[in-house]
N, C-alpha and C positions, 0 to 999 in steps of 0.2 A: 611807717608802713613797710619799707624795704627790709628792715631788720626783723619785723614781725613775720614776714614770709619765710625767712631763714629759720627762725625759731619754730615756726609751724612745721616745717619739713623735718625738724629734729625731735618731734614730739615722742617718738618711740625710744629715744635714748634715755637711759636712766638719769643722766645729769647733763645739763647744758649750762655752760658758764659764758656769760656775756660780759666781756671785759671792755670798759669804756671810761673815757675821761668825764663823761656826764651820766653817772648812774641814775640820777633822779629822772632823767628823760625816758627811762625804760622800765621803771618799777611797776608800771601799770600792767606789764606783760606777766609778771610773776603770779598774778591772780588767775590768768588764763592757762598758764603752763607751769604746773607744780614741779616739774623737773628743772626749771630755770632758776639760776642764781645770777643776779646782776652784781658785778664786782667793779669797784673803782680801781682804775689804773693810776696809781699814785705817783708815778715818776714824772719829773718836770719835763724831761725831754720827750718829744713825740717820736716814738719808734715802735714798729710792730714787735720788735724783740722784747720790749717792756711788757706788751700784752701777752706774749708767749710765756714770759717768766711768771707773770701774775696768774695765768691759767694753770701752769704746772704747779705753782706753789699752793693753789687752792683746790686742785682736782682731788676728788675722792677715789678715783680709780687709777690703776697703774698705766693703762693706755689712755692717751689724751689726743683727741682729734682737734686740730686747729682749722678754722675756716675763716676766710676774709668776710668782714661785715658788709662788703659792697658787691656781693654776689646773690642778689635777691631771687634769682630763678633757679637756685640749686635744687636738685632732684633727690628725694629721699633715698631712692634705690642706689644712686651713684654714691651718696655718702655712706650708706650701709656697706656697700661692696668695698669701698676704699678703706673703711675702718677695719676691715678684716685683714688688711695687709700687715706685714711684719715691720714694726718701727725700727729705726726712723725711716720714714718714707715721705716722698713729696710727689705731687701729681704734675705730669708734664703733658704737653700737647704740641705736636709738630715741632719739637725741639725747644719749646718755650716752657720754662719752669714756672709753675704757679706756686710761688714760694710760701704763701700763707695757707695753702691747701695741703696740710701736712699732718703726719701722724707721728707722735713722739711718745716716749715713756716718761713717767713722772721722774724717774732717775736722771733724765737728761737735764734736770734743773741745775745740777752742779756745773755742767759745761756751759749752759746758757748764762748762768750768773757770772762765771769767769769771763765769758764773751762780753757781757755788758760792762763789767769792771774794766776791761781793756779799752773801752771806749768805742768798740765796733758796733755797727748797727746794720750792716748789709746782710740781708737774709741769705743771699747766695753764699756768703762766707760762713754763715752759721751752718747751712746745710753741708758745706764742705767739711767743717769741723766735726759735725755729727756723723759724717759719712752716710748721709741720707740716700736711700735707694730711690732712683727715679722710676715712677710708676706711670706708664703711658695711659692716656685717656681712652685709647681705642677699645679696650675690653668693656668700657662703660657705655660706649656709643649706642648699643641697642636700647638702653634705658634713657638716653638723652641724645638722640641723633642730631639735634641742632647744636649741641654743645652749650645749651643755655646755662648749665651749672657753672660754666667758666666765664660768663659775661660779667665783667666788672662795670659798676656804675660809679664813675668818677666825675663825669661832666653832665650837663643838662641833656646833651644829645644821647648819652648812654642811658639816661633815665627814660627818655621817650622811647628808645629802642626796647628797653626792658618792659615798659608798660604795654607796648603794642605788639610784643612777640607772642 
């Protein structure tokens, strides 16, 4: 249900790539969202960098927006506004980098692949390598004044907060 909320907010985008270790868990969504492709993330290591690499490799468009799969209250307007930024860009809020809320170019795959081959997996280091521009959340606040788009659901308490917001 949480991923479905995210995909629903992205229904206006021409292409949505859902990168996951469990692609069969989400294939039911492809019937509802014709712009969605569910991709298996085939790396043995569990790292968001592997998901970024998989998305860049399979993207049909030059600009690729990455979103974390644990932000079910993301707002369509926030995503659209952020996607108009110049890549590489990463969203920040009060000095905190939301490392998976990022906009890259398909061409960045070369640097991401080198980064993976070096054995590194820290998103902050990848953003440093890419020289990602930090984009503050404040201009998006009129469209999401509570900051729901940035709420991560990683624990049961987070889930309850998301459901009851």
